[in-house]
C-alpha positions as CSV (number, residue, x, y, z in Angstrom):
1,M,20.3,-80.8,28.6
2,V,18.1,-83.1,30.3
3,A,18.7,-86.3,32.1
4,G,16.3,-88.8,32.8
5,G,13.4,-86.8,31.7
6,E,12.0,-83.1,32.4
7,G,12.8,-80.7,34.8
8,C,16.5,-81.4,35.5
9,S,18.0,-78.2,37.3
10,P,20.8,-76.4,35.1
11,L,24.2,-77.8,34.9
12,R,25.9,-75.4,37.2
13,V,29.6,-74.0,35.4
14,L,32.0,-72.0,35.8
15,F,34.1,-70.8,32.5
16,C,37.8,-70.2,33.0
17,G,39.1,-68.5,29.8
18,T,40.9,-65.5,28.7
19,P,41.8,-64.6,24.5
20,E,39.2,-64.2,21.5
21,F,39.3,-68.3,20.9
22,A,37.4,-68.4,23.9
23,V,34.6,-66.2,23.5
24,P,32.4,-68.2,21.0
25,S,31.9,-71.0,23.8
26,L,31.4,-68.7,26.4
27,E,28.6,-67.2,24.1
28,R,27.3,-70.4,23.6
29,L,26.9,-71.7,27.2
30,A,25.5,-68.3,28.1
31,A,22.6,-68.8,25.7
32,D,21.8,-72.7,27.1
33,S,19.2,-72.5,29.0
34,D,20.5,-76.0,30.5
35,I,23.6,-74.1,31.6
36,K,23.7,-71.9,34.7
37,L,27.2,-69.8,34.2
38,L,28.1,-69.1,37.9
39,A,31.0,-67.0,36.9
40,V,33.8,-66.1,34.7
41,L,37.5,-66.0,35.7
42,T,40.2,-64.6,33.5
43,Q,43.5,-63.0,33.5
44,P,43.9,-59.8,35.0
45,D,43.8,-56.8,32.6
46,R,47.2,-56.6,30.9
47,P,49.0,-54.1,28.3
48,R,47.6,-55.0,24.9
49,G,47.8,-54.0,21.3
50,R,50.4,-51.6,19.7
51,G,49.8,-48.9,22.3
52,R,50.4,-51.1,25.3
53,E,47.4,-49.7,27.0
54,V,46.0,-51.4,29.9
55,S,42.4,-53.2,28.5
56,P,40.5,-56.2,29.6
57,S,40.8,-59.8,28.0
58,P,38.1,-60.3,25.1
59,V,36.5,-63.2,27.4
60,K,36.4,-60.6,30.5
61,A,34.9,-57.6,27.9
62,R,32.2,-60.4,26.5
63,A,31.5,-61.6,29.8
64,A,30.5,-57.8,31.3
65,A,28.6,-57.6,28.2
66,L,26.6,-60.7,29.0
67,G,25.8,-59.4,32.7
68,L,28.2,-62.3,33.8
69,P,30.3,-62.3,37.3
70,V,34.0,-62.0,36.5
71,F,36.6,-62.6,38.8
72,Q,40.5,-62.3,37.7
73,P,42.9,-63.6,40.2
74,E,46.8,-63.4,39.6
75,K,47.1,-66.7,40.8
76,I,44.5,-69.4,40.6
77,R,46.4,-71.4,43.0
78,S,45.9,-68.8,45.6
79,A,43.7,-69.3,49.1
80,D,41.4,-66.9,47.9
81,S,41.1,-68.4,44.5
82,E,40.3,-71.9,45.6
83,R,38.0,-70.7,48.0
84,L,36.2,-69.1,45.4
85,L,36.1,-72.4,43.4
86,R,35.3,-74.3,46.2
87,E,32.1,-72.4,47.5
88,A,30.7,-72.2,43.9
89,A,30.1,-75.8,44.0
90,P,30.5,-76.2,39.9
91,D,29.0,-79.5,38.6
92,A,31.8,-78.6,36.0
93,I,34.7,-76.1,34.9
94,V,35.1,-74.9,31.5
95,I,38.8,-74.0,30.8
96,I,39.9,-72.5,27.1
97,A,43.2,-71.0,26.8
98,Y,43.3,-69.5,30.5
99,G,46.2,-68.9,30.8
100,Q,47.4,-70.4,34.1
101,I,48.1,-74.1,35.3
102,I,45.7,-75.5,37.5
103,P,47.2,-77.3,40.4
104,A,46.7,-80.8,40.8
105,G,44.9,-80.1,44.3
106,L,42.2,-78.2,42.5
107,L,41.0,-81.0,39.9
108,D,38.2,-82.4,42.4
109,V,36.4,-79.2,42.7
110,P,34.2,-79.8,40.0
111,R,32.3,-83.3,40.1
112,L,32.7,-83.9,36.5
113,G,35.7,-82.4,36.1
114,W,37.5,-79.4,34.7
115,I,36.6,-79.7,30.7
116,N,39.2,-78.0,27.9
117,L,38.9,-77.3,24.6
118,H,42.1,-78.0,22.8
119,A,42.6,-76.9,19.4
120,S,43.9,-79.6,18.0
121,L,43.3,-83.4,17.5
122,L,45.0,-84.8,20.4
123,P,47.3,-86.4,21.3
124,R,48.5,-84.2,18.3
125,Y,50.0,-80.8,19.3
126,R,49.7,-80.9,22.7
127,G,51.0,-77.3,24.2
128,A,50.5,-73.5,23.9
129,A,50.5,-73.2,20.2
130,P,48.5,-76.0,18.5
131,I,46.9,-74.0,15.7
132,Q,50.5,-71.9,15.1
133,W,52.6,-75.3,14.8
134,A,49.8,-77.6,12.7
135,V,49.7,-75.2,10.3
136,A,53.5,-74.3,10.1
137,S,54.1,-77.8,9.7
138,G,51.9,-78.0,6.5
139,E,49.0,-80.0,7.9
140,R,46.0,-80.7,5.9
141,T,43.8,-81.3,8.6
142,T,43.3,-80.7,12.4
143,G,40.5,-79.9,14.4
144,V,39.0,-79.3,18.6
145,T,39.0,-81.8,21.3
146,T,37.1,-81.9,24.3
147,M,39.1,-83.6,27.5
148,R,39.3,-83.8,31.1
149,I,42.2,-82.2,32.3
150,D,44.6,-84.2,34.5
151,A,48.1,-82.9,36.0
152,G,50.0,-83.2,32.8
153,L,50.2,-81.4,29.8
154,D,47.1,-81.7,27.6
155,T,47.3,-85.5,28.6
156,G,43.9,-85.8,30.3
157,D,41.1,-88.3,28.8
158,L,39.5,-87.7,25.8
159,L,36.2,-86.7,25.5
160,L,35.1,-85.5,22.2
161,A,36.6,-84.0,18.6
162,R,35.7,-82.4,15.5
163,E,38.1,-82.7,12.4
164,L,38.4,-79.7,10.2
165,E,40.4,-79.2,6.8
166,I,42.9,-76.3,7.1
167,G,43.0,-74.6,3.5
168,E,46.0,-74.4,1.5
169,R,46.5,-70.8,2.2
170,E,44.6,-70.1,5.5
171,T,46.6,-68.3,8.1
172,A,47.0,-69.4,11.7
173,P,44.3,-66.6,12.8
174,E,41.9,-67.4,10.0
175,L,42.3,-71.2,11.2
176,A,41.8,-70.0,14.8
177,A,38.4,-68.6,14.7
178,R,37.2,-71.3,12.4
179,L,38.1,-73.7,15.0
180,A,36.9,-71.5,17.7
181,A,33.4,-71.7,16.3
182,A,33.4,-75.5,15.6
183,G,34.6,-75.6,19.4
184,A,31.6,-73.8,20.8
185,P,28.8,-76.4,19.9
186,L,31.2,-79.3,20.6
187,M,31.8,-78.0,24.1
188,A,28.0,-77.7,24.8
189,E,27.7,-81.2,23.5
190,T,30.2,-82.7,25.9
191,L,28.8,-80.9,28.7
192,R,25.4,-82.3,28.0
193,G,26.8,-86.2,27.3
194,L,28.8,-85.8,30.9
195,R,25.4,-85.1,32.6
196,D,23.5,-87.2,30.7
197,G,26.1,-90.1,31.6
198,T,26.2,-90.7,27.6
199,L,29.7,-89.8,27.3
200,T,32.5,-92.2,27.9
201,A,36.3,-90.4,28.6
202,R,38.5,-92.8,26.8
203,P,42.8,-92.2,27.5
204,Q,44.9,-90.7,25.1
205,D,47.5,-92.6,23.3
206,S,50.6,-90.8,23.8
207,S,52.6,-93.3,21.4
208,G,51.3,-90.7,18.6
209,A,51.7,-87.4,20.9
210,S,53.7,-84.3,19.3
211,L,54.3,-81.3,20.9
212,A,53.3,-77.2,20.3
213,P,55.2,-75.3,22.1
214,L,55.2,-71.6,22.8
215,L,56.2,-69.5,20.1
216,R,59.8,-67.7,20.1
217,K,60.7,-64.8,18.1
218,E,63.3,-67.1,16.5
219,D,60.9,-69.3,15.0
220,G,60.2,-66.7,12.6
221,R,63.3,-66.7,11.2
222,I,63.4,-68.1,7.9
223,D,65.6,-71.2,6.9
224,W,66.1,-71.2,3.1
225,A,67.1,-74.5,3.1
226,R,63.6,-75.6,3.4
227,P,61.5,-75.8,0.4
228,A,59.3,-73.1,-0.7
229,R,56.3,-74.5,0.3
230,A,57.3,-75.3,4.1
231,I,58.7,-71.8,4.1
232,Y,55.1,-70.5,3.1
233,D,53.4,-72.8,5.4
234,R,55.8,-71.2,8.6
235,M,54.8,-67.9,7.2
236,R,51.2,-68.6,7.2
237,G,51.5,-70.5,10.7
238,F,53.2,-67.6,12.4
239,A,50.9,-64.9,11.2
240,P,51.3,-62.3,12.6
241,W,53.7,-63.1,15.5
242,P,56.6,-63.5,15.3
243,G,56.0,-63.8,11.3
244,A,58.8,-64.4,9.0
245,F,61.9,-62.5,8.7
246,S,65.6,-62.6,7.3
247,S,68.5,-60.5,7.1
248,F,69.6,-58.4,4.1
249,R,72.7,-56.2,4.3
250,E,72.5,-57.0,8.1
251,V,69.1,-55.7,8.5
252,T,66.1,-57.4,9.2
253,C,63.4,-57.5,6.8
254,H,59.8,-59.2,7.4
255,L,58.6,-61.2,4.3
256,A,55.5,-61.8,2.6
257,G,55.3,-64.6,-0.2
258,E,54.1,-67.3,-1.7
259,P,55.7,-70.3,-3.1
260,G,56.8,-69.4,-6.9
261,P,57.2,-71.9,-9.8
262,A,60.1,-74.1,-10.0
263,R,62.8,-72.9,-11.8
264,A,66.1,-74.1,-13.0
265,G,69.3,-73.2,-11.3
266,A,71.8,-74.0,-8.5
267,E,72.0,-70.8,-6.3
268,P,72.5,-70.9,-3.1
269,P,69.7,-71.0,-0.7
270,G,68.3,-67.0,-0.3
271,T,70.0,-65.7,-3.4
272,M,67.6,-63.5,-4.9
273,R,66.5,-63.1,-8.5
274,F,64.9,-59.8,-9.7
275,D,63.5,-59.2,-13.2
276,G,62.1,-56.2,-12.7
277,R,58.7,-57.9,-12.3
278,E,58.6,-60.2,-9.4
279,L,61.0,-60.5,-6.7
280,L,62.3,-64.7,-6.2
281,V,64.3,-66.2,-3.5
282,A,66.3,-69.5,-4.3
283,A,65.1,-72.1,-1.6
284,A,65.4,-76.0,-1.2
285,Q,64.9,-78.5,-4.3
286,Q,65.4,-76.1,-6.9
287,S,62.2,-74.0,-5.2
288,F,61.3,-70.3,-5.3
289,L,59.5,-68.1,-2.9
290,R,57.6,-65.5,-4.7
291,V,58.1,-62.2,-2.3
292,T,55.5,-59.9,-2.1
293,H,55.8,-57.4,0.5
294,V,58.5,-56.6,2.4
295,K,59.2,-54.7,5.8
296,V,62.5,-53.7,6.7
297,E,63.1,-52.9,10.3
298,G,62.1,-49.8,11.4
299,R,60.4,-48.9,8.1
300,R,56.7,-49.1,6.5
301,Q,56.0,-52.5,4.6
302,V,56.5,-51.9,1.0
303,S,55.8,-54.1,-2.5
304,A,58.8,-56.5,-3.2
305,L,59.0,-54.5,-6.4
306,E,59.3,-50.8,-4.4
307,F,61.9,-53.2,-2.4
308,A,64.2,-54.3,-5.0
309,N,64.2,-51.2,-6.8
310,G,64.8,-49.0,-3.7
311,A,67.7,-51.3,-2.6
312,R,69.4,-51.8,-6.3
313,L,70.0,-55.4,-5.9
314,R,73.0,-56.7,-7.7
315,P,73.4,-60.1,-8.8
316,G,74.2,-62.8,-6.2
317,E,72.7,-61.0,-3.5
318,Q,71.0,-62.9,-0.8
319,F,68.4,-63.1,2.2
320,V,70.5,-64.9,5.2
């Protein structure tokens, strides 16, 4: 990353990130001889996983393995955090899914700015869950964008972007892994362009903006008045949480499935058809969702065949 000839000193960078999505970029920057990673900031250790055991974030675990100093401020807006950032005197601060809002008073700390990797083609899908909402909305393309953050919600000036196609059956976690891998070299390229003065930031066109808010549990409730393909897209987008669920005989059931063949019939949305081999559920526009697995609340997941046989479905019964 040389500007104006050989012998330039490495770019001094602080890295802020927390989840697995940020790890490929951390690894890429740590391996770059033209970048000096001063330290890594990540969220404090939290209860994670099914056992809810307190454990480090994926970024902390990887940073420790790389031998990088790690700081875990409870609040980045604290006086101690500000002192740490200013004393480090970074050229740039890379921030990827860190999990805290950066106060406006800290935006002037790095001379090149706080450089964010966002998992969408901004201004589309601004917010906390861009990958999930892009998949759930049935998008066929998305991407990663680098930008210089400002005081707004993903409204900062754009730097670089890379577009990726979304597979027809791809889930949000699968797409996240590909976007993270694509974002790592894009972040390195962005830092190189900023240092060399070859990259010009451009403002976002907010007229094309859309939002991707933090997921809520209720987002996973299946609306059978949607077409089967739209229901399936939400299943892919909301995996593994909140998943896709509906109620049967007043019990919550988490469902897995795929669009089934179009069938004639005028059953109300949510009505089940079971012919002894496959379980179809009526959706909008005479479409049907083929259910493959069912997890009744408090029980293990079973195949749709096991569920239907065990429930002894009656004609006209519905998921609601």
